[in-house]
C-alpha positions, 0 to 999 in steps of 0.5 A: 448498528444492525447485529442484535445480542445474544442471551449467552453474553449476559453474564459477560456483560457484567464484567465487561460492561464497563469496558464497552460503555468506554468504547462508545455506541453499539459495542455491546451489539458488535460484540454479540455478532454471530460466528458468521459475523466478521467485525473488522476495526478499521482507523480510517473513516469511510468517505467515498466508495470509489475503488479508484481512490485507494485510500485507507478508508477504501483498503478493506472494503475494495476487495469486498465489493469489487473485482479486477480482471486479474490478481497477481500472486505473491510473486507477482504472477498474474492469474485470472479474476474477471477475466477468464483468459487474456493473450498479449501481442508480440510486441507486448503493447496490445492485452486482449480479454475475454470476460468470464461468463455469468458475472453479474454486479450486485444490482444484477446487471450483467458484466460487459466489456463496456464496463471495464471500459468505463472503469479504466477510462474513469481511472484515466481521468485526472478529474476523478483522482485516481490514485493509479493515474500514473499506471492507468496513463499507460493505455492508449485506447480501448476497444470493446469488440464484443460484450465479452471482449476487451483490448487494451492498446498501450504506448509501451510494453512495460509489465507494469500493465499488470500492476495497474490491471491488479489495481484497477477495480471493475464498476458498474459504468451504467451508473457514473454519478454513483461511483463515490456512493453506490459501491455496486460491484462484483464482489463476494459482498454487497453494501447493506448499509453505512453510517459516517464515522461508525461503521458500514455493513456488507452482506453476503453476495450469494450469487457471487461468481467465485462461489458463495463466501462462507461468511454472512455478513462483514461489519468495518467499524471506525476505530480512529484511536489504535489503542482503542481497537487493541481494547475492543479486540481484547474485550470481543468486540473486534474479530479482526484488526487489519493495519497495526503497528509493531507495539499493538501487534506485540501486545495482542500476540502476547494476549494469545491473539493470532498476529502476522504480516499481511505483505513484508513490502507494503511500505518502505522507511526512506530518507529523501534529500533536497539535493539543491541545499547545502551541504546535501548538494555534495554527492560525497555527503549523501553517501556519507549518511548512506554509510552512516545509517544501520539499516539492520538496526533501523528494520529490526528495532523500528519496523520489527523482525519481519522488515526487510533491509532495504538498499535498492527500492526493487521488491525481493522476488525481483532479482533481475533488476538488482543483480550484482548490487545486494551488498552495496549499502555497507554500514560503515560510520568510520568511512562516513566521517571520512567522506564528512571530512573530505567534503568539508561538511563537519559541523554542518547543520541538517534538518530532518523534517518529520510526522511522528504523529501521523507516523510513528515509524517516521519519527522513530527513524528520524530520531535514529538518523539524528544520532548517526549524523551527529556521530559522523560530525554533522548537527541534526535537528528534527523539525516535527509537523502535522501530516498535512504541513509535511505533505505539502512541504515535501511535494514543494521540495521545502525541506533539507532531509526528509524521514519518509515512506513511499508505498507500493513497495511490493509491486514491480520495479517499473510500477514503483518508478512510475508511481513513487514520486521520489524516483520519477524523472519529472517534479521530483521533490529532491531536484535530482535530474539526469538525461540519462536516468530519464531515457532509462525510465522510459525504456524499462517502463516501456519495453518487455524485459530483454538485454536492452533493459537489463543494461538500463536497469543496471544504469538506473541502479548505478544512478541511484547509488552514486547519486543517493538522493533517496535511501531506502532503509528498511520495509514497514510490514503491514501487520494485523491480529485476529481473534482466535478461530479465524481462518482462511485470511489472503492478502494481496501484494499491498496488504489488502485483506482478501475474505472470500474464504474466510471463516470464523471456527464455531 
């Protein structure tokens, strides 16, 4: 590592040296980081600096290195970032942006409209593996009539375009071969060093358009094991853990560290059914399982006190789409048992696919669901598998019932429909199909809000509650922990940390 120890740590070394040796090479140097250096512990390795991949490895670095045209607040409202202003056509299908003046990339190159066009076209190209590809495909064409002007033309007029623009980080269009390795953005910090599997170092961008950050340096240290991250924070070797589970958060809170939820709606625990496999091909059986779920218990006992119970997949700020359905997912095991009997499914065998090693909360939910199914007369068995095997079988629809989790749960309803494979109208692993559902999704993801889309949302809600091929259960908040004195943390809708204003008190 590149940070030198200070003499004031000399006495502390006597007490914590055995622990630091167990934590691996470089721990002493990380512990000695100055208060203008923030050390972050991250479980996922950094395998790419391509911000469109949106992997856990880029969860922190994206907002260090890059910016987007606009940024959404906690209520999903857009605010200016690299775009100084914008106008939207009356039909909602065109957005014209005026870029902020004086913005440069880390290498000194000025930001231009061509960089924005390159970035969005890059995200649209399936060959690049952009995580936002389903959203980027909404862009029909891009015009750049001036160096500071970008005009986007869309196939439809959905507000999902703002989720796209909040996730589409702008990259240097003059270096297409360095997208995955260069890290050349317009963000508040610049890439200074990287050791695969070890750490990445970022230094302050003194010429940042948004004002000079308080921190001089940020170090992302790769710590694959969560308990090791907890130990390193306890020893003072790490200042910030951006994504931890409930147990780790409780452990650190009990030790006096600051903890919180970056977002309550980062992801959602759900049950996904294969609607072609008996007895789950019967709507009554799927409805019965929904009635047998104690969502409140799962939210509190598994996801934690900041978890939100889910009946429909829409975020809490989008009340319009869920109007009238707030109490449609009641817990009623007696009625569930009666439905199982009516369907002639008593004693039927149900296999629950789980992956508790990679997602402990999925495994915990699977156990609760197993007990709930047995209580209503079904024979439930849990099959645990590796993450790779689980994902392969899930995508192919090779399962009966899957304990599952989907992301981007805090995004707009149209974005959720476009992003989460379980709600899609084609290539859906649950094998659900409906022409009306397809038509309604096409409508709400292509038009601005109005009476016709309100009616379509009601039909979508009704179809989801009738067919129950997916049962949203509870949100999985993105939890974090930090050393005392870390202030100015902000987060986006997915829980990504924004460190522009972060500082460590002396």
